[in-house]
C-alpha positions in Angstrom: 1.7 12.6 -1.5 1.3 9.0 -0.5 4.2 6.6 0.2 4.0 5.6 -3.5 2.7 8.8 -5.1 5.3 8.9 -7.9 5.0 5.1 -8.6 1.2 5.4 -8.8 1.3 8.5 -11.0 3.7 6.9 -13.4 1.9 3.6 -13.5 -1.3 5.3 -14.4 0.2 8.0 -16.6 -0.7 6.3 -19.9 -3.5 3.9 -18.7 -6.9 4.1 -20.5 -9.7 5.7 -18.5 -13.4 5.8 -18.6 -14.5 9.4 -17.6 -17.7 9.9 -15.8 -20.6 9.8 -18.3 -18.5 8.2 -21.0 -19.7 4.9 -22.4 -16.3 3.5 -23.3 -12.7 3.7 -22.1 -10.6 6.4 -23.7 -6.9 6.3 -24.3 -5.1 8.6 -21.9 -1.5 9.8 -22.1 -0.3 12.2 -19.5 3.2 12.1 -21.1 1.9 13.1 -24.6 3.4 16.6 -24.3 5.5 18.7 -22.0 2.5 20.6 -20.5 0.6 17.4 -19.5 3.8 15.8 -18.2 4.5 19.0 -16.1 1.1 18.9 -14.7 1.3 15.2 -13.7 4.8 15.5 -12.3 4.5 18.9 -10.5 4.2 17.3 -7.1 7.6 15.6 -7.6 9.6 18.2 -9.6 10.4 21.8 -8.6 10.1 22.8 -12.3 8.3 22.0 -15.5 9.2 19.3 -18.0 10.7 20.2 -21.3 9.8 18.5 -24.6 13.3 17.2 -24.9 12.9 15.3 -21.6 9.7 13.4 -22.7 11.5 10.3 -24.3 13.4 9.6 -21.1 10.3 10.1 -19.0 8.4 7.7 -21.2 11.2 5.2 -20.7 11.1 5.6 -16.9 7.3 5.3 -17.0 7.4 2.0 -19.0 9.9 0.6 -16.5 7.8 1.6 -13.5 4.7 0.0 -15.1 6.6 -3.3 -15.6 7.8 -3.2 -12.0 4.3 -2.3 -10.6 2.7 -5.0 -12.7 5.2 -7.6 -11.3 4.7 -6.5 -7.7 0.9 -6.6 -8.1 1.1 -10.1 -9.5 3.5 -11.1 -6.7 6.2 -11.9 -9.3 9.9 -10.9 -9.3 10.1 -7.3 -10.6 12.4 -6.5 -13.5 14.7 -4.2 -11.6 17.7 -4.3 -14.0 16.2 -1.7 -16.4 15.5 0.7 -13.5 19.0 0.2 -12.2 20.5 0.7 -15.7 18.5 3.9 -16.0 19.7 5.1 -12.6 23.3 4.3 -13.6 22.9 6.8 -16.4 22.1 9.5 -13.9 24.8 9.7 -11.2 23.8 11.2 -7.9 25.5 12.5 -4.8 24.3 12.0 -1.2 23.9 15.3 0.7 23.0 16.0 4.3 20.5 18.6 5.2 19.1 19.9 8.5 15.3 19.7 8.7 13.1 22.4 10.3 12.9 20.3 13.5 16.7 20.2 13.8 17.1 16.6 12.7 19.5 15.7 9.9 18.4 13.9 6.8 20.5 12.3 4.0 19.2 12.9 0.5 20.3 11.5 -2.8 20.5 14.3 -5.4 21.2 13.7 -9.0 24.3 15.5 -10.3 22.5 16.4 -13.5 19.1 18.1 -13.1 17.1 16.5 -15.8 13.5 15.5 -14.9 14.3 11.8 -15.5 17.4 12.0 -13.3 15.4 13.4 -10.4 12.5 11.1 -10.9 14.5 7.8 -11.3 16.1 8.4 -7.9 12.7 9.3 -6.3 11.2 6.2 -7.8 13.9 4.0 -6.3 13.4 5.7 -2.9 9.7 5.1 -3.1 10.1 1.5 -4.2 12.5 1.0 -1.3 10.0 2.3 1.2 6.7 0.9 0.0 5.0 -2.3 1.1 4.6 -4.3 -2.2 1.5 -6.1 -0.7 -0.3 -2.7 -0.7 0.3 -1.9 -4.4 -2.8 -3.0 -6.2 -5.0 -2.6 -9.3 -8.5 -1.3 -9.0 -11.0 -4.1 -8.2 -13.5 -2.9 -10.7 -13.1 -5.0 -13.9 -13.5 -2.0 -16.2 -10.8 0.0 -14.4 -7.2 -1.1 -14.4 -5.7 1.9 -12.5 -3.0 1.2 -9.9 -3.3 2.5 -6.3 -1.4 2.2 -3.0 -3.7 0.9 -0.2 -3.2 3.2 2.8 -6.0 1.7 4.9 -5.1 0.3 8.3 -6.7 -3.1 7.4 -5.2 -3.2 3.9 -8.6 -3.9 2.4 -9.0 -1.1 -0.1 -10.5 -2.5 -3.3 -10.9 0.5 -5.6 -8.5 3.2 -6.7 -11.1 5.8 -5.8 -14.5 5.7 -4.2 -15.8 7.9 -7.1 -16.4 6.6 -9.6 -15.2 3.0 -9.1 -16.5 2.2 -5.6 -19.9 3.7 -6.3 -20.2 2.1 -9.8 -19.2 -1.4 -8.5 -21.8 -1.2 -5.7 -24.5 -0.1 -8.2 -23.6 -3.0 -10.5 -23.8 -5.5 -7.6 -27.1 -4.0 -6.5 -28.6 -4.3 -10.0 -27.4 -7.9 -10.3 -29.0 -8.8 -7.0 -32.3 -7.1 -8.0 -32.4 -9.1 -11.2 -31.6 -12.3 -9.4 -34.5 -11.7 -6.9 
C-alpha cells in the first residue's frame, strides 16, 4: 500500500463515482455492509469486518474525510474527533524483531475491533504522510482523493484511467472546436 493507503481508502469509501461507460455519477458506499467493508479494508485488517463494527467504521471514515478535506484545502485539520476516537480504543506499544534483524515498535490496540485497529493505523499514516501530497483528482467530474507519489509532486488525477485519459480527450475536443 502507499504511504497513505488507509487514509485514501477511507476518504474515498463513500464518494460518488462515475464508472466507465456511465453517463452520470453514482452513489458509492463501500461501508454499506460487512462484505463490502471487508473487501475495502482487507489490506489493512487481518480479518473481515462484522456488521456490528460498521457504525464505528462509518464514524472513523467521516472523521478521516474531514481531516483529508482540511489537509487538501491547506486548512487546520479537525484532529480532536480522531483523538477522541483513539482514546476510546486504548493501545499498548510492543517491540518486534523484523526479518532483517532490526527491532520495530508497534502500537497495538488492546481490543481487537476493526475500528480500534484502523484508528491507530490512520493516526500512524497521518503522522508519516506529507500533507502537500494529499490531493483531489484534478478532473472536475471526479472528486476522489489520492496521495501523489511522483518524484516531482505533479500528479493531477487519481488514476490515469479513466480520469487522465478523459481529461486529455476533453481538452483535445475543446481545442478542436476552438480551431
